PAPAPA-30199 format. One line per 10 residues: number of its first residue (from 1); their letters; for each residue x, y, z of N, C-alpha, C. Coordinates in steps of 0.001 Angstrom, whole numbers, plus 500000, padded with zeros to 6 digits. Layout:
N
NUM> a> X/Y/Z/X/Y/Z/X/Y/Z  ...
! end
This chain:
226
1> mdqvrsnfsg> 483959/500568/495114/484682/500876/496343/483833/500591/497580  482502/500711/497466/481641/500427/498604/481754/498968/499032  481869/498052/498054/482009/496641/498380/483347/496370/499057  484403/497015/498577/485728/496873/499196/485677/497361/500637  485068/498536/500858/484961/499098/502207/484197/498148/503121  483114/497579/502616/482299/496667/503413/483081/495417/503796  483819/494850/502852/484592/493642/503137/485658/493884/504193  486388/494979/504051/487451/495269/505018/486869/495611/506385  485740/496286/506405/485111/496626/507673/484729/495373/508446  484193/494385/507736/483751/493168/508392/484875/492248/508830
11> kareyderit> 486057/492410/508235/487164/491496/508524/488342/492193/509195  488116/493377/509733/489221/494160/510286/489969/493415/511378  489242/492771/512278/489882/492139/513432/490717/490921/513050  490394/490262/511966/491163/489084/511574/492194/489391/510495  492244/490645/510067/493099/491018/508938/494566/490678/509199  495097/491090/510337/496528/490907/510597/496922/489436/510633  496034/488593/511129/496334/487166/511173/496325/486551/509778  495398/486980/508941/495251/486398/507615/496269/486919/506601  496668/488168/506750/497425/488792/505668/498760/488102/505416  499424/487626/506446/500713/486958/506250/500549/485590/505590
21> kiipryteml> 499311/485059/505599/499033/483787/504949/498531/483976/503526  498197/485227/503188/497705/485540/501847/498788/486190/500999  499608/487036/501623/500645/487767/500895/502011/487164/501197  502668/486571/500228/503994/485992/500472/504994/487074/500886  505798/486768/501896/506868/487660/502347/506343/489053/502719  505184/489058/503324/504528/490318/503672/505405/491192/504572  505912/490614/505643/506726/491384/506585/508003/491878/505919  508614/491035/505112/509818/491434/504380/509507/492603/503444  508382/492543/502770/507999/493584/501828/507867/494938/502525  507182/494958/503668/507040/496216/504400/508390/496714/504908
31> gvlvscivpp> 509220/495782/505367/510545/496163/505859/511404/496794/504785  511317/496257/503578/512077/496836/502462/511606/498252/502189  510297/498457/502165/509785/499810/501915/510338/500793/502940  510243/500448/504213/510713/501352/505259/512215/501598/505144  512961/500588/504748/514415/500741/504642/514817/501718/503546  513924/501995/502613/514223/502922/501521/514077/504388/501933  513430/504636/503051/513126/506005/503457/514371/506686/504013  514681/507830/503442/515829/508626/503884/515295/509852/504610  515521/509979/505925/514970/511119/506669/515710/512412/506332  515035/513546/506451/515697/514832/506192/516670/515183/507311
41> egrrlrvidi> 517631/515996/507008/518581/516445/508019/518031/517676/508735  518158/517674/510042/517846/518872/510813/516389/519068/511171  515511/518150/510817/514115/518276/511211/513454/516900/511200  512253/516866/511757/511538/515602/511867/510965/515164/510520  510864/513873/510377/510291/513260/509183/508771/513410/509223  508192/513911/508140/506735/514042/508045/506221/513048/507008  505326/512146/507448/504913/510996/506635/503401/510875/506626  502849/510455/505489/501455/510033/505425/501393/508622/504846  500632/507767/505510/500405/506379/505088/498998/506318/504519  498871/506162/503201/497556/506191/502563/497030/504756/502409
51> gcgtgalsma> 495795/504554/502897/495245/503202/502967/495965/502422/504047  496066/503009/505231/496935/502459/506289/496434/501139/506843  495136/500821/506658/494617/499571/507207/494770/499526/508713  495288/498434/509217/495455/498263/510663/496741/498882/511191  497493/499546/510334/498671/500279/510791/499976/499511/510781  500030/498383/510086/501248/497570/510095/502436/498310/509484  502231/498957/508343/503332/499692/507713/503743/500880/508573  502785/501588/509136/503100/502722/509998/503880/502283/511233  503531/501139/511791/504276/500623/512937/505718/500318/512547  505903/499707/511388/507263/499434/510916/508042/500729/510723
61> llrahpdael> 507375/501753/510218/508028/503052/510056/508464/503621/511395  507591/503572/512400/507908/504167/513693/509010/503411/514420  509136/502123/514142/510267/501391/514732/511587/501937/514193  511601/502317/512930/512828/502829/512319/513006/504322/512555  511876/505062/512639/511925/506521/512775/510932/506934/513861  511264/506704/515125/510295/506906/516214/509851/508355/516404  510583/509315/515870/510206/510720/516038/509381/511261/514875  508992/510408/513955/508274/510866/512769/506914/511458/513136  506530/512456/512371/505171/512993/512435/504347/512222/511404  503314/511513/511858/502656/510510/511036/501169/510783/510885
71> tcldmtenml> 500679/510721/509644/499244/510737/509368/498843/509393/508774  497816/508775/509347/497299/507495/508858/495927/507731/508231  495804/507404/506963/494576/507629/506212/493968/506295/505804  492674/506118/506063/491992/504920/505589/490514/505237/505397  489853/504460/504542/488439/504699/504253/487526/503843/505117  488101/502982/505974/487310/502045/506766/487478/502340/508246  486394/502676/508915/486441/503049/510324/487006/501925/511186  486571/500673/510933/487039/499562/511756/488538/499346/511626  489063/499479/510410/490507/499365/510221/491227/500488/510964  490708/501690/510848/491346/502843/511478/491306/502716/513005
81> diarerlghh> 490261/502117/513552/490195/501891/514998/491340/500997/515462  491645/499965/514684/492745/499077/515047/494076/499807/514923  494222/500628/513889/495437/501430/513752/495604/502363/514945  494518/502943/515422/494585/503803/516609/495061/503021/517821  494541/501821/518008/494961/500983/519131/496450/500665/519042  496898/500389/517835/498285/499983/517619/499264/501158/517753  498847/502329/517290/499763/503466/517162/499409/504634/518061  498328/504512/518824/497842/505640/519608/498821/506145/520640  499787/505309/521034/500782/505746/522017/501735/506789/521435  501793/506861/520102/502720/507800/519461/502089/509191/519498
91> rdarfvladl> 502759/510134/520111/502146/511438/520392/501855/512239/519123  502519/511927/518025/502309/512684/516799/501727/511818/515693  500843/510907/516064/500107/510120/515079/498712/510714/514929  498298/510929/513695/496998/511516/513374/496252/510526/512499  494952/510374/512740/494169/509368/512038/493020/510055/511287  492931/509773/509991/491970/510450/509138/491119/509406/508412  489807/509517/508568/488868/508651/507862/488448/509362/506581  488864/508831/505441/488531/509461/504164/488797/508486/503029  488063/508675/501950/488281/507943/500714/489364/508665/499918  490304/507941/499379/491405/508561/498644/490901/509352/497437
101> ydfefegpyd> 489764/508950/496892/489202/509690/495756/488861/511135/496137  488478/511348/497394/488022/512668/497835/489062/513405/498681  490081/512722/499107/491027/513293/500072/491916/514347/499424  492087/515463/500137/493010/516506/499707/494229/516487/500628  495392/516220/500056/496616/516121/500842/496957/517460/501488  497366/517397/502754/497793/518583/503491/499315/518565/503612  499974/518616/502478/501436/518573/502481/502033/519894/502911  503337/520056/502740/504172/519057/502061/504657/517964/503015  504825/516764/502439/505327/515613/503183/506735/515266/502716  507489/514650/503623/508779/514072/503240/508584/512717/502586
111> vvmsslalhh> 507557/512004/503038/507286/510656/502524/505788/510438/502392  505377/509939/501255/504049/509353/501087/504278/507863/500861  503605/507029/501631/503809/505585/501508/502460/504886/501535  502459/503657/501025/501222/502884/500986/501548/501410/500847  500650/500569/501330/500812/499128/501138/499458/498482/500903  499354/497737/499838/498180/496924/499510/496889/497743/499524  496958/498948/498987/495785/499810/498966/495499/500383/497584  496527/500812/496872/496287/501544/495632/495721/500666/494519  495824/499341/494642/495206/498484/493626/493684/498517/493710  493134/499163/494748/491683/499326/494834/491197/500519/494014
121> lvtdhdkrev> 492099/501382/493574/491697/502433/492640/491243/501762/491353  490069/502114/490873/489395/501273/489891/490036/501335/488508  490335/502526/488015/490820/502646/486641/492276/503091/486601  492904/502897/485447/494268/503395/485266/494306/504914/485398  493268/505574/484900/493191/507029/485032/493190/507437/486506  492444/506708/487330/492409/506999/488769/493815/506911/489368  494537/505883/489014/495881/505693/489558/496809/506827/489122  496718/507206/487872/497572/508287/487362/497266/509607/488067  495988/509862/488308/495610/511092/488999/496117/511098/490434  496045/509958/491116/496548/509875/492487/498061/510067/492511
131> yrkihdalrp> 498774/509516/491544/500224/509729/491492/500555/511211/491325  499770/511913/490539/500003/513359/490381/499757/514092/491699  498696/513719/492400/498393/514349/493683/499490/514056/494707  499981/512823/494707/501058/512460/495630/502310/513275/495322  502669/513355/494057/503858/514114/493658/503756/515559/494152  502594/516164/493954/502423/517567/494326/502397/517769/495834  502097/516700/496599/502037/516806/498059/503396/516631/498723  504410/516245/497949/505748/516012/498500/506589/517280/498472  507497/517386/499443/508526/518420/499378/509473/518089/498232  510192/519063/497698/511273/518739/496761/512237/517741/497401
141> ggqffnadiv> 512507/516657/496709/513335/515591/497265/512564/514572/498071  511264/514825/498298/510443/513880/499041/510265/512570/498295  509898/511524/499033/509854/510169/498485/508453/509574/498533  508139/508786/497532/506919/507981/497514/507305/506532/497289  506788/505642/498149/506996/504213/497956/505681/503474/498182  505439/502486/497339/504225/501689/497401/504578/500212/497375  503984/499446/498279/504102/497986/498293/502745/497424/497909  502690/496682/496797/501360/496322/496309/501416/495122/495373  500238/494649/495033/500106/493584/494043/500132/494199/492646  500774/493524/491716/500879/494020/490344/500537/492891/489376
151> lgsdeemqem> 500254/493268/488146/500002/492304/487090/501295/491970/486353  501321/490785/485755/502424/490428/484880/502377/491230/483591  503504/491271/482887/503592/492083/481673/502808/491507/480505  502480/490209/480544/501625/489616/479519/500822/488487/480150  499941/487893/479392/499033/486883/479943/499776/485657/480458  500829/485259/479757/501592/484081/480191/502260/484338/481537  502863/485526/481694/503501/485861/482963/502458/485964/484078  501315/486556/483778/500265/486687/484785/499726/485326/485225  499600/484407/484289/499147/483056/484647/500130/482388/485596  501420/482561/485331/502435/481998/486226/502346/482634/487605
161> ymtrwkefmy> 502181/483966/487646/502039/484655/488930/500879/484085/489732  499733/483907/489090/498558/483418/489793/498766/481998/490305  499438/481182/489530/499720/479815/489963/500575/479804/491217  501658/480594/491213/502554/480652/492368/501831/481224/493591  500992/482241/493362/500278/482862/494482/499298/481878/495115  498553/481154/494286/497599/480190/494831/498328/479065/495575  499446/478638/495045/500218/477602/495743/500608/478073/497143  500975/479341/497274/501315/479878/498596/500098/479872/499513  498968/480329/499022/497774/480391/499869/497252/479010/500238  497455/478025/499361/497031/476655/499669/497733/476115/500920
171> lsfpkeeidh> 498876/476652/501267/499611/476183/502443/498864/476492/503738  497972/477488/503707/497305/477929/504929/495791/477806/504897  495205/477685/503705/493754/477658/503581/493318/476484/502708  492096/476008/502889/491581/474944/502014/491575/475406/500554  491914/474484/499670/491965/474817/498244/490626/475374/497762  489528/474820/498250/488206/475275/497833/487980/476734/498219  488442/477127/499407/488271/478514/499844/489037/479471/498932  490259/479093/498567/491064/479951/497694/490463/480025/496294  490109/478869/495736/489631/478826/494355/488239/479422/494182  487393/479303/495224/486002/479704/495057/485611/480957/495853
181> qqvpryrred> 486524/481451/496692/486233/482665/497443/487316/483722/497259  488542/483390/497662/489614/484391/497662/489944/484897/496250  490209/483982/495328/490595/484402/493973/489433/485075/493243  488201/484545/493282/487101/485273/492640/486882/486666/493233  487067/486821/494553/486920/488149/495160/488008/489086/494650  489216/488573/494531/490316/489376/493972/489991/489831/492550  489508/488927/491725/489204/489278/490334/488024/490257/490253  487122/490162/491193/485920/490995/491164/486172/492396/491738  486981/492501/492772/487083/493751/493522/488391/494504/493343  489468/493840/492945/490772/494487/492853/491069/494887/491411
191> sparlvdhll> 491852/495937/491265/492171/496464/489936/493662/496737/489811  494505/495718/489947/495948/495944/489825/496332/496290/488395  497535/496819/488232/498049/497178/486913/499438/496588/486746  499917/496623/485525/501259/496107/485245/502301/497005/485901  503339/496400/486417/504396/497156/487068/505047/498139/486103  505239/497734/484866/505848/498635/483885/504990/499883/483680  503661/499730/483814/502781/500889/483672/502893/501816/484876  502997/501239/486064/503176/502077/487251/504416/502974/487108  505501/502411/486659/506724/503196/486509/506537/504296/485464  505855/503980/484381/505563/504980/483360/504725/506110/483936
201> wlneagfrga> 503695/505771/484703/502816/506794/485279/503556/507651/486295  504461/507063/487060/505258/507865/487996/506108/508881/487244  506719/508435/486161/507515/509359/485349/506637/510464/484776  505462/510110/484297/504538/511101/483754/504135/512129/484806  504005/511686/486056/503596/512577/487144/504723/513494/487594  505949/513242/487115/507068/514103/487458/508065/513521/488435  507884/512270/488820/508825/511653/489761/510178/511419/489103  511222/511556/489905/512578/511240/489464/512973/509868/490029  513802/509162/489270/514342/507901/489758/513307/506829/490016  512191/506851/489296/511163/505823/489497/511773/504441/489246
211> dvvwkyfnfa> 511589/503552/490214/512264/502256/490103/511578/501232/490991  511941/499969/490758/511480/498840/491570/512595/498492/492549  512278/498468/493834/513309/498168/494826/513186/496757/495383  512044/496100/495120/511837/494723/495604/510707/494120/494799  510831/492820/494521/509759/492152/493782/509791/490661/494090  508604/490098/494281/508454/488656/494463/507199/488228/493715  507392/487666/492520/506281/487318/491636/505362/488529/491448  504101/488454/491880/503153/489538/491608/503040/490558/492737  504065/490665/493568/504108/491677/494622/505393/492480/494475  505288/493790/494665/506438/494654/494402/506430/495871/495318
221> vyggrr> 507629/496412/495524/507809/497717/496141/508471/498609/495111  507846/499730/494828/508380/500641/493821/508099/502072/494268  508771/503023/493629/508532/504423/493990/509475/505360/493286  509545/506585/493809/510398/507596/493200/510470/508822/494083  511151/509861/493603/511360/511107/494352/510787/512282/493591  510368/513281/494327/509949/514513/493665/511194/515325/493287
! end
């Protein structure tokens, strides 16, 4: 995790420009996640964005739900500084610097959401434990949605995913950079899991209606309700 933190810290300012060239349909993916959120009746929406990065998902949320009470959590100070710049005008935005491994949720929340962050949890056990913590931090009926990279269900499917993903990145970056920097860094630092396993772990954690709401090759939006 220290290497991940270091990489994101050093590239915080260029992150927003690069991410749409690395992640296919990035803006669409975040929009789908936000569209799934159902606000409570009679009170304000309380949301936490875990691994908020530069605040892109939180900004999309506030466009749809401008009165939301929002907590932005990230482990990288430089990323969180950009999120503050982007979202600081919102009077009920709170910014927390913490590692998800150590963070204690101050629920209950109506929504826990995340994008392109939970694949940095190193082991399957880590992911399952975080899903349990998220479930317990939600109000009854509260929602969790995650937009993230996932693995294919078998090696053949995963090989196809990687081929399609590299073809997309080749459109914006030199092939040598993708083959010798971007993809090796992904294999070295990221720990994605199969989508079918994520759904199983959500069910194990107690979520209801765990499902996939959007998918494009090796990127997906999935979640469930407490």
